[in-house]
C-alpha positions in Angstrom: -20.5 8.3 -32.1 -17.5 10.7 -32.8 -15.8 9.4 -36.0 -12.1 8.6 -35.4 -9.6 11.2 -36.9 -5.9 10.5 -37.9 -4.1 13.4 -39.5 -0.2 13.3 -40.6 1.7 16.3 -40.0 4.5 16.3 -42.5 6.2 19.4 -40.8 9.1 20.8 -43.1 10.0 17.7 -44.8 9.3 16.6 -48.3 10.4 17.1 -51.9 8.3 16.5 -55.0 9.8 13.0 -55.6 9.6 11.9 -52.1 6.0 13.1 -51.8 4.9 11.2 -54.7 6.6 8.0 -53.4 5.2 8.6 -50.0 1.6 9.1 -51.0 1.7 6.2 -53.7 2.8 3.9 -50.8 0.5 5.1 -48.4 -2.7 5.1 -50.0 -2.9 1.2 -50.5 -2.2 0.9 -47.0 -5.0 3.5 -45.9 -7.7 1.8 -48.4 -8.9 -0.5 -45.7 -9.9 2.5 -43.4 -11.3 5.0 -45.8 -15.1 4.5 -44.8 -14.3 3.9 -41.1 -11.7 6.6 -40.1 -11.4 10.1 -41.1 -8.2 10.5 -42.5 -5.8 13.4 -43.6 -2.1 14.7 -44.3 -0.8 18.1 -43.8 2.2 18.4 -46.3 4.4 21.7 -46.4 2.5 24.7 -48.2 4.6 24.4 -51.5 3.2 21.0 -51.8 -0.4 21.2 -51.4 -1.1 21.4 -55.2 0.9 18.2 -55.8 -0.4 16.3 -52.7 -4.0 17.4 -53.5 -3.6 16.0 -57.1 -2.0 12.7 -55.8 -4.8 12.1 -53.2 -7.4 12.7 -55.9 -10.9 11.3 -54.8 -9.4 8.5 -52.4 -11.1 10.0 -49.4 -7.7 11.1 -47.7 -8.1 14.8 -47.1 -5.9 17.5 -47.5 -4.6 19.9 -44.6 -2.5 22.7 -44.0 0.0 23.3 -41.2 -0.6 26.8 -40.6 -2.7 29.9 -42.0 -3.1 33.5 -41.3 -6.0 35.2 -39.2 -6.0 38.1 -41.8 -8.2 37.9 -45.0 -5.9 39.6 -47.1 -3.5 42.5 -47.6 0.0 43.4 -46.8 1.0 40.5 -45.0 3.9 39.1 -46.9 4.7 35.4 -46.5 1.2 34.7 -45.1 -1.4 32.6 -46.7 -5.0 33.1 -45.9 -7.8 30.5 -45.2 -9.5 31.4 -48.1 -6.3 30.7 -50.5 -6.3 27.1 -48.3 -10.0 26.5 -49.0 -9.8 27.3 -52.8 -7.1 24.8 -53.0 -9.1 22.0 -51.6 -8.0 21.9 -48.1 -10.3 20.5 -45.5 -8.2 21.1 -42.3 -5.6 23.4 -41.1 -3.6 23.3 -37.8 -3.8 26.3 -35.6 -1.7 26.6 -32.5 0.8 23.9 -33.0 3.4 24.2 -30.1 6.1 24.6 -32.5 4.3 27.9 -33.8 3.6 28.8 -30.2 7.1 28.1 -29.0 9.3 29.0 -32.0 7.2 31.7 -33.4 5.6 33.4 -30.5 2.1 33.0 -31.1 -0.4 33.9 -28.2 -3.6 32.1 -27.2 -5.3 35.1 -28.8 -3.4 34.8 -32.1 -4.3 31.3 -32.3 -8.1 31.9 -31.5 -8.1 34.5 -34.2 -6.9 31.7 -36.8 -9.4 29.1 -35.4 -12.2 31.8 -36.2 -10.6 32.6 -39.7 -10.5 28.8 -40.5 -14.2 28.3 -39.4 -15.2 31.3 -41.4 -14.4 29.6 -44.7 -15.4 26.1 -43.7 -12.1 24.7 -43.1 -12.1 22.3 -40.0 -9.4 24.0 -37.7 -7.4 21.5 -35.7 -6.7 23.4 -32.4 -3.3 22.2 -30.7 -2.9 22.4 -26.9 -0.5 21.1 -24.5 2.1 22.1 -21.8 5.8 22.5 -21.4 7.8 20.1 -19.5 8.1 22.7 -16.9 4.6 23.5 -16.6 3.7 19.9 -16.4 6.3 19.5 -13.4 4.7 22.4 -11.9 1.3 20.8 -12.0 -0.1 23.6 -14.3 -1.0 21.5 -17.1 -5.0 21.6 -16.6 -4.6 25.3 -16.2 -2.5 25.7 -19.5 -4.8 23.7 -21.7 -7.9 25.3 -20.1 -6.5 29.0 -20.9 -5.6 27.7 -24.5 -9.1 26.5 -25.0 -10.9 29.3 -23.3 -9.2 31.9 -25.7 -11.0 30.0 -28.4 -14.5 29.9 -26.6 -14.1 33.9 -26.0 -13.4 34.1 -29.7 -15.9 32.1 -31.5 -18.2 30.8 -28.8 -18.6 27.6 -27.0 -21.1 25.9 -29.8 -18.6 26.8 -32.5 -15.9 24.7 -30.8 -17.4 21.6 -32.1 -16.8 22.8 -35.8 -12.9 22.1 -35.1 -11.1 19.4 -33.4 -8.8 19.6 -30.3 -5.3 18.0 -30.5 -3.8 17.6 -27.3 0.2 17.6 -27.7 2.3 17.7 -24.6 5.1 19.9 -25.8 7.6 17.9 -23.8 6.7 14.7 -26.2 6.9 16.0 -29.3 9.7 15.0 -31.4 11.5 13.9 -28.2 10.9 10.0 -28.1 9.2 10.7 -25.0 5.4 9.7 -24.9 2.8 10.4 -22.2 1.5 7.5 -20.6 -1.9 6.3 -21.2 -2.8 7.5 -17.7 -1.5 10.9 -18.3 -3.1 11.4 -21.7 -6.7 9.9 -20.5 -6.6 12.4 -17.6 -5.7 15.5 -19.8 -8.4 14.5 -22.3 -10.9 14.0 -19.6 -10.2 17.3 -18.1 -10.6 18.8 -21.5 -13.9 17.3 -22.1 -15.1 18.2 -18.4 -14.0 21.8 -19.0 -16.0 22.2 -22.2 -19.0 20.5 -20.4 -18.8 22.8 -17.6 -18.0 26.4 -19.4 -19.8 28.5 -17.3 -20.6 31.0 -20.1 -22.9 28.7 -21.9 -23.5 25.9 -19.3 -26.8 25.0 -20.5 -25.1 24.1 -24.0 -23.2 20.8 -23.2 -21.4 20.1 -26.5 -18.5 18.1 -24.8 -19.6 14.7 -26.1 -19.7 16.0 -29.7 -16.0 17.2 -29.5 -13.4 15.2 -30.9 -10.2 15.4 -28.9 -7.1 13.6 -30.8 -3.6 13.0 -29.3 -0.3 13.9 -30.6 3.0 13.3 -29.1 5.6 10.7 -30.3 2.7 8.2 -31.3 4.2 5.2 -32.9 2.6 1.7 -33.9 3.9 0.1 -30.9 2.1 2.6 -28.3 -0.8 3.4 -30.8 -3.3 0.8 -29.5 -2.9 1.7 -25.8 -3.5 5.4 -26.5 -6.5 4.9 -29.0 -8.2 2.4 -26.5 -8.8 5.3 -24.0 -12.1 6.5 -24.1 -11.6 10.1 -24.7 -9.3 9.7 -27.4 -10.7 10.2 -30.7 -7.8 9.8 -33.1 -4.3 11.2 -33.2 -2.2 13.9 -34.9 0.9 12.1 -36.0 4.1 13.9 -36.8 7.5 11.9 -37.7 5.6 8.5 -38.1 3.4 10.0 -40.7 6.4 10.2 -43.1 6.6 6.3 -43.2 3.8 4.6 -45.1 4.1 1.6 -43.1 4.3 3.2 -39.8 1.3 5.5 -40.5 -0.7 2.5 -41.9 -0.2 0.6 -38.8 -1.3 3.5 -36.7 -4.4 3.7 -38.7 -4.9 -0.1 -38.2 -4.3 0.5 -34.4 -7.1 3.4 -34.4 -9.7 1.1 -36.5 -8.8 -1.8 -34.2 -9.6 0.5 -31.0 -12.9 1.2 -32.2 -13.9 -2.1 -33.4 -13.8 -1.0 -37.1 -11.6 -3.6 -38.6 -12.8 -6.0 -41.2 -12.6 -9.4 -40.3 -10.0 -10.5 -42.8 -7.7 -7.6 -42.3 -4.1 -8.5 -41.3 -3.0 -6.3 -38.3 0.7 -7.4 -38.5 
């Protein structure tokens, strides 16, 4: 069975004081899930040292929000995957919609970052998704397929399972709008089907091993409906991950959806 995964993306939020308070409130809420779920948080780059030390040996992993595809050299302002690995990161987000839309990252740029992360043993979390215009033009499947195909072209189909795919419809990120469970289910099924039917390596079906998580205004009130879908293996959580109670409740919903809650755990 694919182990469910929950990652909090703090985006460009936090301070030394706020981070410490958040982690200290969050860890007790996640204690019940550390054996059954894979858990991680992605703070802003300047706070990786601090959050790494706060997390310690709790089992909650450290992740980064971005990385360079380059190994080293004259790339002012960039951070290499080797640096992140040395700092103790396990995950790195690649191709988040905000990186694609605000900073012009192409599918090929994202694929190169996926390769770089994989090369040092980091788990790349490949973010894919469509804009509102693309959805309304019925282009969701084509857009997502092209984003994934660029990575397959770069690293090969079998290497895709060394990462995670996160479906995040751009129109549902930070907008308060959430894709319906039916919409999410269709895209996740399409992704698994696309990977399973990739013509270049059709004899090697890795689709059942690939973890596909959902990100897009996941809240405690809608988490159980989303995580109960058969092809949803967890979540990439934005704003709600900045609140210990909300993120803890989302973790509880994920464990509940997988039947992994302890008998004496209180869900409310």
